[in-house]
Structure formats: structure tokens, C-alpha cells
C-alpha atoms as an extended CHARMM CRD file, in Angstrom:
* protein
*
       108  EXT
         1         1  MET       CA             -0.0470000000       -0.0230000000       -0.0230000000  PROA      1               0.0000000000
         2         2  THR       CA              1.2220000000        3.5050000000       -0.8380000000  PROA      2               0.0000000000
         3         3  THR       CA              0.6980000000        6.6130000000        1.2000000000  PROA      3               0.0000000000
         4         4  ILE       CA              0.0960000000       10.0010000000       -0.4680000000  PROA      4               0.0000000000
         5         5  SER       CA             -0.0390000000       13.4810000000        0.8570000000  PROA      5               0.0000000000
         6         6  LEU       CA             -3.0020000000       15.6930000000        0.1700000000  PROA      6               0.0000000000
         7         7  GLU       CA             -3.7550000000       19.2720000000        1.2790000000  PROA      7               0.0000000000
         8         8  ASP       CA             -6.3790000000       19.5070000000        3.9230000000  PROA      8               0.0000000000
         9         9  LYS       CA             -8.8640000000       21.3970000000        1.7230000000  PROA      9               0.0000000000
        10        10  TRP       CA             -8.9100000000       18.4260000000       -0.6260000000  PROA      10              0.0000000000
        11        11  ILE       CA             -9.4790000000       15.8530000000        2.3080000000  PROA      11              0.0000000000
        12        12  LYS       CA            -12.3640000000       18.0250000000        3.5670000000  PROA      12              0.0000000000
        13        13  ALA       CA            -13.9020000000       18.1400000000        0.2160000000  PROA      13              0.0000000000
        14        14  ALA       CA            -13.7180000000       14.4070000000       -0.2660000000  PROA      14              0.0000000000
        15        15  ARG       CA            -15.1470000000       13.7040000000        3.1210000000  PROA      15              0.0000000000
        16        16  VAL       CA            -18.4060000000       15.4680000000        2.0830000000  PROA      16              0.0000000000
        17        17  PHE       CA            -18.8350000000       12.3500000000       -0.4990000000  PROA      17              0.0000000000
        18        18  GLY       CA            -18.1170000000        9.7240000000        2.0890000000  PROA      18              0.0000000000
        19        19  ASP       CA            -15.4260000000        7.5610000000        3.4390000000  PROA      19              0.0000000000
        20        20  MET       CA            -12.0750000000        9.1410000000        2.3960000000  PROA      20              0.0000000000
        21        21  GLU       CA            -10.5340000000        5.8080000000        1.2430000000  PROA      21              0.0000000000
        22        22  SER       CA            -13.5080000000        4.8270000000       -0.9590000000  PROA      22              0.0000000000
        23        23  VAL       CA            -13.6990000000        8.3840000000       -2.4380000000  PROA      23              0.0000000000
        24        24  VAL       CA            -10.0800000000        8.4090000000       -3.2890000000  PROA      24              0.0000000000
        25        25  ARG       CA            -10.2890000000        4.9790000000       -4.7760000000  PROA      25              0.0000000000
        26        26  GLU       CA            -13.2870000000        5.7110000000       -6.9020000000  PROA      26              0.0000000000
        27        27  VAL       CA            -11.7790000000        9.0060000000       -8.1030000000  PROA      27              0.0000000000
        28        28  LEU       CA             -8.5150000000        7.3070000000       -9.0560000000  PROA      28              0.0000000000
        29        29  ARG       CA            -10.4380000000        4.5110000000      -10.9190000000  PROA      29              0.0000000000
        30        30  ALA       CA            -12.5510000000        7.0370000000      -12.7940000000  PROA      30              0.0000000000
        31        31  TYR       CA             -9.5780000000        9.1920000000      -13.6040000000  PROA      31              0.0000000000
        32        32  LEU       CA             -7.5580000000        6.1310000000      -14.9760000000  PROA      32              0.0000000000
        33        33  ALA       CA            -10.5970000000        4.9760000000      -17.0120000000  PROA      33              0.0000000000
        34        34  ASP       CA            -10.9810000000        8.3660000000      -18.4190000000  PROA      34              0.0000000000
        35        35  GLN       CA             -7.3800000000        8.4460000000      -19.3790000000  PROA      35              0.0000000000
        36        36  CYS       CA             -7.6150000000        5.2080000000      -21.0310000000  PROA      36              0.0000000000
        37        37  ARG       CA            -10.7190000000        6.1760000000      -22.9690000000  PROA      37              0.0000000000
        38        38  GLY       CA             -8.9470000000        9.3750000000      -24.1430000000  PROA      38              0.0000000000
        39        39  HSD       CA             -5.9170000000        7.3590000000      -25.2700000000  PROA      39              0.0000000000
        40        40  LEU       CA             -8.0990000000        4.7830000000      -26.9900000000  PROA      40              0.0000000000
        41        41  GLN       CA             -9.9220000000        7.6890000000      -28.8320000000  PROA      41              0.0000000000
        42        42  GLU       CA             -6.6060000000        9.0620000000      -29.8630000000  PROA      42              0.0000000000
        43        43  THR       CA             -5.3650000000        5.7450000000      -31.0840000000  PROA      43              0.0000000000
        44        44  GLY       CA             -8.6550000000        5.2330000000      -33.0120000000  PROA      44              0.0000000000
        45        45  ASP       CA             -8.3600000000        8.4490000000      -34.7020000000  PROA      45              0.0000000000
        46        46  ARG       CA             -4.7980000000        7.7160000000      -35.9370000000  PROA      46              0.0000000000
        47        47  VAL       CA             -5.9740000000        4.3390000000      -37.1420000000  PROA      47              0.0000000000
        48        48  SER       CA             -8.6970000000        5.9990000000      -39.0670000000  PROA      48              0.0000000000
        49        49  PHE       CA             -6.3540000000        8.5990000000      -40.4480000000  PROA      49              0.0000000000
        50        50  TYR       CA             -4.2200000000        5.9210000000      -41.9470000000  PROA      50              0.0000000000
        51        51  ALA       CA             -7.2390000000        3.8930000000      -43.2280000000  PROA      51              0.0000000000
        52        52  GLU       CA             -8.4320000000        7.0240000000      -44.8670000000  PROA      52              0.0000000000
        53        53  ARG       CA             -5.0620000000        8.0320000000      -46.2880000000  PROA      53              0.0000000000
        54        54  TYR       CA             -4.3840000000        4.6080000000      -47.8030000000  PROA      54              0.0000000000
        55        55  GLY       CA             -8.0550000000        3.7640000000      -48.6970000000  PROA      55              0.0000000000
        56        56  CYS       CA             -8.1580000000        0.4140000000      -46.9300000000  PROA      56              0.0000000000
        57        57  ASP       CA             -7.7670000000       -1.1460000000      -43.3980000000  PROA      57              0.0000000000
        58        58  TYR       CA             -4.1970000000       -2.1650000000      -42.1300000000  PROA      58              0.0000000000
        59        59  THR       CA             -4.7540000000       -5.8370000000      -42.9730000000  PROA      59              0.0000000000
        60        60  ALA       CA             -5.4990000000       -5.0580000000      -46.6100000000  PROA      60              0.0000000000
        61        61  PHE       CA             -2.7750000000       -2.5430000000      -46.7600000000  PROA      61              0.0000000000
        62        62  ARG       CA             -0.1750000000       -5.0480000000      -45.3680000000  PROA      62              0.0000000000
        63        63  HSD       CA             -1.4330000000       -7.6500000000      -47.8140000000  PROA      63              0.0000000000
        64        64  SER       CA             -1.2210000000       -5.3100000000      -50.7450000000  PROA      64              0.0000000000
        65        65  VAL       CA              2.2800000000       -4.1290000000      -49.9500000000  PROA      65              0.0000000000
        66        66  GLN       CA              3.3200000000       -7.8360000000      -49.6070000000  PROA      66              0.0000000000
        67        67  THR       CA              1.7450000000       -9.2450000000      -52.6840000000  PROA      67              0.0000000000
        68        68  ASP       CA              0.8980000000       -6.5150000000      -55.1720000000  PROA      68              0.0000000000
        69        69  GLY       CA              3.9210000000       -5.1320000000      -56.9870000000  PROA      69              0.0000000000
        70        70  ALA       CA              1.7890000000       -2.4210000000      -58.7460000000  PROA      70              0.0000000000
        71        71  PHE       CA              0.2840000000       -1.2500000000      -55.4560000000  PROA      71              0.0000000000
        72        72  LEU       CA              3.7190000000       -0.9780000000      -53.8930000000  PROA      72              0.0000000000
        73        73  LYS       CA              5.1790000000        0.8900000000      -56.8830000000  PROA      73              0.0000000000
        74        74  SER       CA              2.3280000000        3.3530000000      -56.7140000000  PROA      74              0.0000000000
        75        75  LEU       CA              2.5400000000        3.7210000000      -53.0250000000  PROA      75              0.0000000000
        76        76  GLU       CA              6.2350000000        4.5530000000      -53.0990000000  PROA      76              0.0000000000
        77        77  ALA       CA              5.7240000000        6.9680000000      -55.7730000000  PROA      77              0.0000000000
        78        78  ARG       CA              2.9360000000        8.8830000000      -53.8580000000  PROA      78              0.0000000000
        79        79  ASN       CA              4.4120000000        8.6170000000      -50.4940000000  PROA      79              0.0000000000
        80        80  PRO       CA              8.1330000000        7.7880000000      -50.1340000000  PROA      80              0.0000000000
        81        81  LEU       CA              7.7770000000        7.6770000000      -46.3490000000  PROA      81              0.0000000000
        82        82  TRP       CA              4.9020000000        5.1530000000      -46.2910000000  PROA      82              0.0000000000
        83        83  GLU       CA              6.9630000000        2.7200000000      -44.2020000000  PROA      83              0.0000000000
        84        84  GLU       CA              6.9630000000        5.1500000000      -41.3480000000  PROA      84              0.0000000000
        85        85  ASP       CA              3.0970000000        5.4190000000      -41.6230000000  PROA      85              0.0000000000
        86        86  ALA       CA              2.9090000000        1.6190000000      -41.8010000000  PROA      86              0.0000000000
        87        87  MET       CA              5.0190000000        1.1850000000      -38.5430000000  PROA      87              0.0000000000
        88        88  GLU       CA              2.8800000000        3.7610000000      -36.6320000000  PROA      88              0.0000000000
        89        89  TRP       CA             -0.3640000000        2.2570000000      -37.9970000000  PROA      89              0.0000000000
        90        90  GLU       CA              0.7110000000       -1.2520000000      -36.9000000000  PROA      90              0.0000000000
        91        91  TYR       CA              1.7230000000       -0.0710000000      -33.5120000000  PROA      91              0.0000000000
        92        92  ARG       CA             -1.5730000000        1.8080000000      -33.0110000000  PROA      92              0.0000000000
        93        93  MET       CA             -3.6040000000       -1.2220000000      -34.1240000000  PROA      93              0.0000000000
        94        94  GLU       CA             -1.7750000000       -3.4370000000      -31.6090000000  PROA      94              0.0000000000
        95        95  GLU       CA             -2.0780000000       -0.8010000000      -28.8880000000  PROA      95              0.0000000000
        96        96  GLN       CA             -5.7900000000       -0.3940000000      -29.6110000000  PROA      96              0.0000000000
        97        97  GLN       CA             -6.5690000000       -4.1460000000      -29.7920000000  PROA      97              0.0000000000
        98        98  ASN       CA             -4.3990000000       -5.4230000000      -27.1290000000  PROA      98              0.0000000000
        99        99  ARG       CA             -3.1790000000       -3.1090000000      -24.4080000000  PROA      99              0.0000000000
       100       100  LEU       CA             -5.8880000000       -0.4850000000      -23.9750000000  PROA      100             0.0000000000
       101       101  ASP       CA             -8.9440000000       -2.7100000000      -24.4500000000  PROA      101             0.0000000000
       102       102  ALA       CA             -7.5770000000       -5.0840000000      -21.8800000000  PROA      102             0.0000000000
       103       103  ILE       CA             -7.0390000000       -2.3130000000      -19.3140000000  PROA      103             0.0000000000
       104       104  LEU       CA            -10.5790000000       -0.8920000000      -19.7200000000  PROA      104             0.0000000000
       105       105  LYS       CA            -12.0720000000       -4.4020000000      -19.5770000000  PROA      105             0.0000000000
       106       106  GLN       CA            -10.4460000000       -4.8470000000      -16.1650000000  PROA      106             0.0000000000
       107       107  GLU       CA            -12.4220000000       -1.7050000000      -15.0580000000  PROA      107             0.0000000000
       108       108  VAL       CA             -9.2740000000       -0.0520000000      -13.8060000000  PROA      108             0.0000000000
């Protein structure tokens, strides 16, 4: 267990809503859940940005890069830095699907 210091004014305000420990626990849980939701939204926005930019979802994009020479040639002509986008896109997809969803499902 960790102990934290709070100014008296915050302790007095929290006591209005009930047991101090319960209030702090609930506020921290709500704050962390809110932060996770915000991060999920940001991640989802980036995934949507890349899907719109390349006109397909990440799975189709990766498949086309690996199997369609004409697609790859066109891609390299339009966006020479596409590999950087692909790395971030993949990272954001993994983050969205694995880490953040798992945290929120645990109801922080």
C-alpha cells in the first residue's frame, strides 16, 4: 500500500462524499478509466487517419504491400515515407486491440 499526501482542503472536500479511502479509490479509478478512454480515442483517430489516407484497413494494406507489386510501386511514388506510416499504423492497431482494451475491460 502506498501513502500519499493531500492538502487539507482536498481531504475536507472528499469527506463530504463519504469515506475518504472509498472516495479516493473511486476518483482514481474514474480518472484512470477516463485517461484510457482518451488514449483509445486518440489511437482510434490515428488508425482511421491511416485507413483514410491509404483507402483500406491495415490488414488489406499490409497484404497489398506484400503481394501486389503495382500497389507498392504506386505507393512509393505517392508517399516515399509510407513505411513510417505503416510502422505507426501497426503499432496503433496493436495498442488499440491489445493493451488499452484489456485495461478498460479490467475496469481499472
